[in-house]
C-alpha positions in Angstrom: 49.9 81.9 165.1 53.2 83.6 166.0 55.1 80.4 165.9 53.8 79.9 162.3 54.7 83.3 161.2 58.3 83.0 162.6 58.9 79.7 160.7 57.6 81.0 157.4 59.9 84.2 158.0 63.0 82.2 158.7 62.3 79.9 155.6 61.8 83.1 153.4 65.2 84.7 154.7 67.4 81.5 154.5 68.3 81.6 150.7 69.4 85.3 151.2 71.6 84.6 154.2 73.3 81.6 152.2 73.9 83.8 149.1 75.5 86.3 151.2 77.8 84.1 153.0 78.9 82.1 149.7 82.5 82.9 148.6 82.7 84.9 145.4 83.0 82.9 142.2 86.3 83.5 140.2 85.8 83.2 136.4 87.7 80.6 134.8 89.0 80.7 131.2 86.5 79.3 128.8 83.5 79.4 131.1 81.9 82.3 129.3 82.5 84.8 132.0 84.2 88.0 131.2 87.1 88.6 133.6 88.2 92.1 134.1 91.0 93.2 131.8 94.3 94.4 133.3 95.1 98.1 132.8 97.2 98.7 129.6 101.0 99.2 130.5 102.4 102.3 128.9 104.4 101.8 125.7 108.2 102.0 125.6 109.5 105.3 124.1 110.2 105.1 120.5 114.1 104.8 119.8 115.5 107.7 117.9 116.1 107.1 114.1 119.3 105.7 113.3 121.1 107.8 110.6 121.8 105.8 107.4 124.7 106.5 105.1 122.2 106.9 102.2 120.8 109.8 104.0 124.0 111.8 104.0 123.6 115.3 102.4 125.4 115.5 98.9 128.7 116.9 99.0 129.0 120.6 98.4 132.2 120.5 96.1 134.4 118.2 94.3 137.1 118.0 97.2 134.3 116.9 99.6 133.2 114.3 97.1 136.7 112.9 96.6 137.3 112.7 100.3 134.0 110.8 100.7 135.0 108.4 97.9 138.5 107.7 99.4 137.2 107.1 102.9 134.5 104.8 101.3 137.2 102.9 99.4 139.2 102.4 102.5 136.2 100.9 104.4 135.1 98.7 101.4 131.9 100.5 100.5 132.1 100.4 96.7 128.5 101.5 96.1 129.3 104.7 98.0 132.7 105.2 96.1 130.7 105.0 92.8 128.2 107.4 94.0 130.6 110.1 95.2 133.0 109.8 92.3 130.3 110.0 89.7 129.3 113.4 90.9 132.9 114.7 90.2 133.6 112.6 87.1 130.5 113.8 85.3 131.3 117.5 86.0 128.4 118.3 88.3 130.4 119.7 91.1 132.8 121.7 88.7 136.1 119.8 89.4 139.6 120.8 88.2 141.1 118.4 85.6 143.1 116.8 88.4 140.1 116.4 90.5 138.3 114.8 87.6 141.2 112.4 87.0 141.1 111.3 90.6 137.2 110.8 90.4 137.6 108.6 87.2 140.2 106.3 88.9 138.0 105.8 91.8 134.8 105.5 89.5 136.5 102.7 87.4 137.6 100.8 90.3 134.3 101.0 92.0 132.5 100.0 89.0 134.8 97.0 88.3 134.5 95.6 91.9 130.7 95.9 91.7 130.5 93.9 88.6 129.8 96.9 86.1 132.9 96.1 83.8 131.4 98.1 80.8 131.1 101.3 82.9 134.6 100.7 84.3 136.1 100.5 81.0 134.6 103.8 80.0 135.9 105.4 83.2 139.4 104.1 82.8 139.3 105.1 79.2 138.4 108.7 80.0 141.0 108.8 82.6 143.8 107.5 80.1 142.5 110.1 77.5 142.9 112.9 80.3 146.2 111.5 81.7 147.7 109.0 79.2 150.5 108.0 81.7 148.1 107.2 84.6 148.8 104.0 86.4 147.0 102.2 89.3 149.1 101.8 92.5 149.6 98.1 92.9 150.2 98.4 96.7 146.6 99.2 97.4 144.7 98.1 94.3 143.7 94.4 93.6 145.6 92.7 90.9 142.6 92.0 88.9 141.8 95.6 88.8 145.2 96.7 87.6 145.3 94.0 84.9 141.8 95.3 83.7 143.1 98.8 83.6 146.2 97.8 81.7 143.9 95.9 79.4 142.0 99.1 78.6 145.2 101.0 77.9 146.1 98.2 75.5 142.8 98.0 73.7 142.6 101.8 73.1 146.3 102.5 72.7 145.6 104.5 69.4 143.1 106.8 71.0 145.3 107.3 74.0 148.3 108.0 72.0 146.3 110.7 70.2 145.2 112.3 73.3 148.5 112.5 74.6 149.5 115.0 72.0 146.9 117.6 72.8 146.1 117.7 76.7 142.4 118.9 76.8 142.0 122.4 78.1 145.6 123.3 77.8 147.9 125.4 75.7 151.5 125.2 75.7 152.1 129.1 75.1 150.6 129.7 78.6 153.7 128.1 80.0 155.8 131.1 79.2 153.6 133.4 81.1 153.8 132.4 84.7 151.7 132.0 86.9 149.3 131.2 84.1 151.1 128.1 83.2 150.8 126.9 87.0 147.2 127.6 87.1 146.8 125.7 83.8 148.5 122.6 85.2 146.6 122.6 88.4 149.2 123.9 90.6 147.1 126.6 92.3 149.4 127.1 95.5 152.5 127.4 93.3 150.8 129.6 91.0 149.7 132.0 93.9 153.2 131.9 95.2 154.8 132.9 91.9 152.3 135.7 91.3 152.8 137.2 94.7 156.7 137.2 94.1 156.2 138.6 90.8 153.9 141.4 92.2 156.1 142.3 95.1 159.3 142.2 93.2 158.0 144.1 90.1 156.3 146.7 92.4 159.4 147.3 94.3 161.6 147.7 91.1 159.1 150.2 89.8 158.8 152.2 93.0 162.5 152.2 93.6 163.4 153.4 90.0 160.7 156.1 90.1 162.0 157.4 93.4 165.7 157.4 91.9 164.5 159.4 89.0 162.8 161.8 91.3 165.9 162.5 93.3 168.4 162.4 90.2 169.7 165.9 89.1 169.1 165.7 85.2 172.2 168.1 84.7 175.0 165.9 86.2 173.0 162.7 87.3 173.7 163.2 90.9 171.4 162.8 93.6 172.4 165.8 95.9 171.5 165.5 99.5 169.9 162.0 98.8 173.2 160.4 97.7 173.4 157.7 100.5 169.7 156.9 100.3 170.0 156.8 96.5 172.9 154.3 96.9 170.7 151.9 99.1 167.8 152.4 96.8 169.9 151.4 93.9 170.8 148.1 95.6 167.2 147.4 96.5 166.3 148.2 92.8 168.6 145.6 91.6 167.6 143.1 94.2 163.9 143.5 93.1 164.7 143.1 89.3 166.9 140.1 89.9 164.0 138.4 92.1 161.4 139.1 89.4 163.6 137.7 86.5 164.4 134.6 88.6 160.8 134.2 89.5 159.7 134.2 85.8 162.4 131.9 84.7 161.7 129.2 87.4 158.0 129.7 86.5 158.4 129.0 82.9 160.8 126.0 83.7 158.2 124.6 86.1 155.2 125.0 83.8 157.0 123.5 80.8 158.3 120.6 82.9 154.9 119.9 84.4 152.7 120.6 81.2 151.4 116.9 81.1 150.8 116.7 84.7 147.4 116.5 86.4 149.0 117.2 89.8 147.2 114.4 91.6 148.1 113.3 95.1 150.9 110.7 95.3 150.4 107.6 97.4 151.0 108.0 101.0 150.7 105.9 104.1 147.9 106.9 106.6 146.4 105.5 109.7 142.6 105.3 109.7 140.0 103.4 111.8 140.2 100.6 109.3 144.0 100.1 110.1 147.1 100.9 108.2 145.9 102.0 104.7 147.4 103.8 101.4 146.0 106.7 99.6 146.6 106.7 95.9 
């Protein structure tokens, strides 16, 4: 009886022993069994956004816009030249006549080189009405642009000639009142220099004359104990009057001779990251 019970117990335990001794089954692709998914790897950190030229803030004034147009021209970015120059040419940044003339030059070149010839003709025509003697520098401007510009001058010669007789925003009479004539011509640094010289010399002349009159004896026109000082003061008064008169005369000559000038920057050679370039 015990023997039979041992055989039956061994038969009952044998499947369990075999299952425990069997190696683990590795799931194969396509056999329907789900394999454990690997843990996700952390995502790489996002790269910082790269600034785009289009995201640049708008220029705060005309001088900054013109500098942006000039640097874009040197690098060959004509779209940026047009965008920056248009702000000045349309008067949105309150430009001076000289700055507007420079902007119209940039705008016409940029529009022509981007295939917008009608807009380029309008910009060049406005430039020639503002400054009839304007020319494009052939050392840094493509020949086809120069030819187009001269074509605009030829096609609108009558209107340009008429505009030359009456410069916009100017009155010839102001040339005889320096430094007003200098400011009118766009020569601001020169105007402030002349104004300072006139103010100092005129003030010195008036003050020295008043002091001499205070020292002078009305009976015999002598200066009593101030004779030596009065002699020096007379010399100072004469110098001050001479400086004032010379400043006024030079200011008048300067204003008249530059009446039709827009005081734009002349061509200079400069070294930029793009190489040796010219600034017109």
